[in-house]
N, C-alpha and C positions, 0 to 999 in steps of 0.2 A: 647472502647479505652478511656483512661484517657486523654482527650483533653488538659487540662491545662499542664500536665506533658509533653505530646508530644510537644506542642508548645514551652515550655521552652527549651527543648532539641534542637529543630530545631533552635530557635533563638540563642542559645549558639553556635551551630555548625557554623551557618552563620557568627557570629561575630568572632569566634576564627580561623576558617579554610577557610574563603572565598578566601584568596589569594593563598592557596595551594591545596585545595580539591574541590573547586567549588560546594559547597553544594547547592542542589536545591530540591524542593519537589512539590508534586501535587497528583493527583489521576490517576489511570490507565484508559486510554481512553476507553478501552473495558470492564472495570469492575469498574464503577464509585464509588462503595462502598469501593474500595481498595485504601488506602493511600500508597504512594511510596516516598522514600527518595533517592535522587541521589547524588553521590559524587565520588571522587577518594578516595576509602576507604583505600588505602595504606598509606594515610597520617593522618588517624583518628584511635584512639585506638579502639580495638575490643569491648571494653565494651559498646560503644555507639551503635554499630550494634545490640548487644544482647539486650540492653534495648529497642531499637526501634522495634525489632522483637517481643519482649514480649508484646509490646503495640499494636501489630497487623499490623505494617507497613511492606511493602516489601522493600528489599534493592536492588537497581540497581546500576550498575556502570555508570559513567558519559559518557562513550563512547559507550553505548549500548542502548541509548534511543533517541527518538525524541519528539517534542511537536507539537500537532495538531494545524494547523493554524486557524481552525474554533472554537474549543471549548477550546483550550489551555491546554488540558489534556495530559498526558504522554503516549508515545507509546513504547512498548517493541520491539526493533529491533534486539535482539539477536537471531540468528537462533537456533532452538532446535532439528532439524533433517534434513536429506537430502531432505525431502519433504516439508520443511518449506516454507511458503509464508508470507511476511510481512503483518501485520494487518493494513495496511495503503497504500495509494498511494502517490507518490511523484510528485507534480506538479510544476508549475512555481514559486509559492510563498512558497513552502515547503510541509510538510507532511499534509495529511488529514486522520484522523483515520477511521478505518472500521465502527465504530459506526456512525460517521457523514456521511460517504458515503452512508451507508445503509438507512439513514433517508431521502435521496433525494426523492422528491415527484413530480417533474415536469421535463420535458425534457430540459428546459433551464438550470436548475441547473446541470443536468447530463453533458451537453456539456461544461458548465463553469468549472466544476470540472475536467473533463477528456479531456480538450482541447488539451493537448499535446499527448494524446493517440489516437486521431481520425485523420485519414488520408483521404485526398481527392486528386483529380487530381492535383489541384494547391497548395497542401500542402502535398508534399510527404515526404518520410522518409529521415531524415538527417543522422547524424553519426551512429545512432543505433536506431532500432525500439523499442518502448515501448509497453509492453503487460499488459493488465489489469489482476489482480489476479483472480483465479477461483471463489472466493467467490463473485465477482462483476458481474459475467455473468448474473445472474438473473435480475439485474437492467436494463441491456441493452435489454434483452428479454421482460421485462415489457413495454418498450417503442417501441417495434416493430422491434428490430434488430433480424436478423435471421442468422443462420450458412450458410456460403458460401459453395456450393458444386460444384465442377468442372464439374460434369456430371449431375447436376440438379436432383439428387436422393434425397429422403427424408432425408437420413442420411448425416450429414455434414462431410466434409472431415477433418480428423485430421492429422496434420503434426508433424514431429519429427525432432529435432535438437540435436546433441550430439556426443558422442564419437564412438558409434557403427556403423558398416557398414550400409549404407542406410539412416542414420539419418542426412541427409544433406539438409533438406528443408530450404530455405532462405526467410525470410519475405519480403525483398525488391523485390525479383524475383516474389513472389506470388502477391504482390501489383501491380507490373507492368503488370502481366498477367490479373489481374482483371480489371485494367484500360483499357486494350486493348479491353475487352469485353463490358465494361460499364463505361464510364467516369463520370457518374452521381451518382455513389455509394460512400457512406462514408464507410471507412474500419476501423475495430478495431481488433487487435490481442488479443486473450484471452488464457491464460494458462489453460490447462486441468489438468496436473500433472507434478510434478518435481521429478527427480531421482538424484542419486549421480552423474551420468555422462550425463544426458540428460533431455530434457524438451519436453513434448507433448503439442501441441497448436492447436487451430483452428482459424477461421476468422469469424467475425460477420460483416454483411453488412446491409446498409439501404440507400434508396435514399437520396440524399443531401436535407437538409431542410434549407431554407432561414431563417436568424435570426428572421425576423419579423413574421414567421409562427409558432413559438413555442407556 
């Protein structure tokens, strides 16, 4: 990429269109070698998108991205298929990209990042249950979380919620059932797969850990 030419174009767009197009730029959080330019492209002549693409930049729309709260890189939040899952999680302070999530190395950081996704007896489900994406399951398993099985079999129970008959599993009801059996468990809902009209999910559990024991 011709860095000088690229920077000149970005600076020009920022100066000329900042009040109408909200031009922003950065790198793709999950592909840090890829530069990305964000704007409302309806207000910018097509010649600029062509020039930027020729220079190797990707063109994203301003309402289809987020910025990682950890690394400040850009996250593509535009669904690409019925089975699409966001390459990020949304926490109290904003988005954290998949790259930063998968770099977690200790349980304290896992709990800190997924604080709003972990339910306990005194921290139940509020308006809506949050579920971790399927790509994050291995992180919880790495720190000793296990699939919840109602009948204590080796295979964890997979739940279904959606449009079709029988797909009426409710995370709040499942959480209450688990708490009746063991109030000392932490609970995480984890997506297994997403379809056009349904979602398959399971539950990960682990005994409550006091903050000082991490």
